[in-house]
N, C-alpha and C positions, 0 to 999 in steps of 0.2 A: 805412395796413393797403394791403395790397396792391390791386394794380389791377383794379376790376371786371371778369372778358370776359362777352359774352353771345353765348352760344351759341345760333346761332340755324335752326332743323330746320324746313322744308320739306316738305309731306309730303300726297304723295295716292297712294291704291291702293298704299301699300308695307307694311300690316299684317305680310308674314312677316318680316319685317328691323326693321323698327322700334325692337320690344325693343331689339336686339345694338348699333341704334344707339346708341340711350340711356342704354341701362347703360356703354356707351364713354361716353358725353358725361358720365356720374355719376359715373365712374372716374378722371379726371380728380385728378392731384394739385395742380392751380393750386388753391389754398383759395379764390379769390372769386371765384364764376362767378355765371350764372345759366343758366338751361335754357329755350327758349321753343320752342314747337312749335306751327305754324299748320296746321291741318289744311283742304285745300285740296279741301273737298267731295268728301272719299272715298266709298267703294261698299260697299265689303269688310273693313269693322272697323276701319282704322288707329286713328277718335277713338277705340272703346273702349280700343284698346290705348292708345295716348298719355294716355287719362286714367287710365291704371292704374297709370302713372307718379306723378301731381297729388301723393301723397301722400309724395314724397319731393323735394319741392319743382320739379319740374318743372311750367312753366305751359305750356297747352292752349287757344289761340284756334282756332276754327272758324269757315271762312268759307266761302262758294258760288266753285263752280270758277273759278277766274278767270287759273291758269297759274304752272309754279313760281314766275317772276320776283316775279308782286305777290304767292303767299306769304312770298317773303322780304322783300320792301318792308313787309308787314304785321309780319312778325319785327320786323325794322327801326324799326320806328318806333314801337313797344313796348316796343323794349331801353334801358338804361341805361348799358350797357359801355363802359369807353374805350377798348376792343380787342373788336373783331369777328369771330367763327369760325364762319362758314359752313360748317353740311355736312348734304349731302344724306341724306334716311333710310332712307338703304340703306347706308350709307359709315360709315367707322372711325377712331378717337381711336386711337391708341396715348395710354397712361393719362398720359404725361409729353410729351403732346407741344406743350401747352400750355404747363405750366410751362417746359421747354427753352429754347420760342424768346423765353415774355420775359426768361428767365435771361442772353441773350444780349446784347451792351454794345450792338450797334445798339438793340435798344430801347428806350433810351432816350432816344433823339432823339424817337421820334415820325413823323417825317415819314418813314419808310421801310416798305416792303411786304415783310415777314417771309414768308418762302417756306420750306418743309419737302418733306424725303425721303418720296416716297411711290410706293406699290406698287396695281398689281392682282390683284385674287384675283377667282375665282369658287369660288359655291359655297361653300364654309366657308373663312374667312381662314388654314387651315393651307395654303391650297394659293397661297398671294401668291407675285409671282414680280416680283423686284425689278432692274429694269435701268437702267440709265444716260438719262436724263431730260437734253433737253435745255439746259428750260430752267431745273434744277435748281443754277443760280449766282449767285452776287452780278452784279450787272450795273446799269448807268446806265436808264433809261425808254425811253429809244430805243435803245440794243442790246439790252433786252430783247423789244420789239418787234420788230425785225428780224429775230432768231432763229425771232422765233414764227412771221412769215408764211412765210419766207422757206423753214423746215423744217415745215409742218404740223405746231407741234408745240402739244400743248396742257398745260398745268397740273391736273391734280387740284384743284377748287374749294377740297376741305377742307386740303389744304396752306395755306393762307394764316391769317395773321392781320394785321388789318386794324387802325391806327389810328382811332377813332372819326369824326376829325377830320378825316383822307382820303377817309371813306365820307362824309360830309355836307360837305364841298366837293366832289365829284366828282358828287353827284346821285343817284339814284336808280337799282336796275335797269329796264332799260327794259321795258317789262309787253307791248309790242307784235313780242317777239323770243321765237321759240322755240328750234329749234334756233341754237347756240353763243350765248348770249343768257350765260352765264358766260363764254364769250372775250369779249366787250363790254366784261362790265364790269370784266373784271379789266385789261383793256385798256387802258380808260381810267383805273381805278386809278392803274395804277405809270405812266402819264405825268403823272399829278398830283401823286405822288410826287418825293421827291430819288433814288431807285431800291431796285432789289433785295438784300435780305440774307437770305442762303442759310443755314439751320440744318440739317447736314447727322443731329445727334442724334434730330432730332422726325418723326414719321414720321404719315403716316395712307394709309388704305388703301381703296383706289376698287374697289368691286362691279359687274366688265364682265360683258357679254352675260345683261343682262336684257331679253328681248324688250316691244319696247315702250314701253325709252325712249326722250326727246329723241334719243340721241345716235344713236340707228338708225334715226327717222324716214324716209321717204323721201319721205312728197309733197310735191308743189310746192311749198305752203305754208311749208315747212320751209326746203326748197333758197333759195325767197326770204329768210329770216330769214337762212339762213347769208349771204348772200347782203349783206342789210343790215347786218348785223355788220362784214361786210369792211369796208364803205363810210364807216362811223360808226369803224374803229380808223383806217382809213386818213386820211378827215379830221382828226383828233387830231395822229395823229404826221407828216405831211406838213407842218402846219402849227407844231408840233415843231421839226420839222428838214425843210427839203424840201432831199433832195438826188439824187442819182442811188442812194446806198443804198435810201433809204427807199420811193424812186418802183420801185425795183424791187422790195422784199420783198414790195411792193403786188402789182404785176402779177405774180408768180409767185405769188403767192397765190391771185387770182382767177384764172388760168392752173388754179391743181389746183381749185379747187371746178370746174368746167369739168369737169376728168377725173372729179372723183369723181363728181360729179351724174350723169354721159350714163348710158343715152342721154335719162335722164327732165328734166323743168324747160328746152325746149329755151328757151321767153324766158327763162327766169334766165341759161342757157349765154350767150346773146346777148347778157343787158345785159353781162356779166362778161366777152364779150370784147372788147367795148368798151371798158369799162373799163380792161381790161387792153393796148390800146392808147391809150391816151390815158395810161398811165404809162408808157409807154414801152416795155411789151410785155416777152417773157421768154421765152426758147425752154429751156422743160424740161422732161423725162420726168418723165410722172404718179408719183407715188410710190405704190406695193404692196409686199406681203410679196413674197415669192420664189418660192412658184407662181404669181400674178398676172405677175410681171418675166419669168419665163422663157414665158409663155405668149405674153406681149407681141409678146418677141419673135422670137416664132415665127410670129403670127399680125397683130400690131399691134394697139395700145392700145384700140379702140374694139370690138373683135370681142372682145379678150381682156377686158373689159370687163363685154358681154354677156355672155358665158359664164358671169363670175364671179356676174353679180344670179342666173341660172338655178340653175349651181349651189355655190353662196358663194364665199366664202375660199381 
C-alpha cells in the first residue's frame, strides 16, 4: 500500500478560505492520506465549516486558542502518516502536489526534505504570480540555510513534504514563537536532514496580503519572536558549521531584521545589533522593493522606512 500522508491544517478565523483549502486537500491524487484540521479557538464559523467536511473523512479537533504552532503540534500528535504535509487554512495544493513529490526518486531515501514550486496569489488563485524563488533548489542543509539567511528568503510552508522520522527527531514546533515560527521549524528540519530535494512539477499556492496574518504583524512581541527564531536557527547552523560563511549569513539576517523593524521594537533592534556584531557584522543595504530603494537613495533608509510605514509599500 502507498505510504500514508498526513495533511495537517491549523485553523484560526479562516472561515472564508477553509473550504477551498480542504477541497484542495481532498482533491489530492495520492491515494493514501488523512486530513486533520485543528481549530484553534476560532470565533468566525471556521469550526462549523470544518465539521461540514467530516462526512468526507476530514478529522476535526477543537482546542482553545493557543496559537498556530500549538495547533500544528496537536495535529502532528494526532497524525499517523509516514509523511507530513503542513497546510495553512488559507493556502492551496495543486491536485498532484503530493503525488509528484513522492514520485521523485529522492522520496525513497526518507532522510531528505522534499520541496515544491510555489507562488503567491491574492483573492483568487487565478491571480497566481510565479516568480523565481531563491530556496527552490536542491541544496545541502548548510547551503540552504545560508541562502535563506543571506537573501532574506522564505519557503512557503505548504511547499514542503516532510518524512515523519525527520519531524520526530527534530522535535515539535516552538509554541513560544509567532512571527517566523515556520522559518525556525523548517530550518531546524533541514539541518536535521541530509539535504533538500526540489520537485519543480509539484505546486503549492500561498495566499498573501491578508490583514492580521502573523507575517504582517508589527507588534514588539512579534519582532521579538522574529529575533528569537533567528537566534535558534543561528545556534543550530553554527553548531553544524562554524565558518565565516555561516556567521556572515547570521549577521546579515540580524541586520535585515533591524532594517525591517525600524522604527519599532528598539529593544529588539539593540539585541539584534549586538548579535550581528558578535557574528562579525555585515555591511549590507536593506532589502525592499523598487519604490523603497528609490526613496532610500534619496532620503536615507531610516526616513524611507518611516514613510513606508505611513504610506505603505
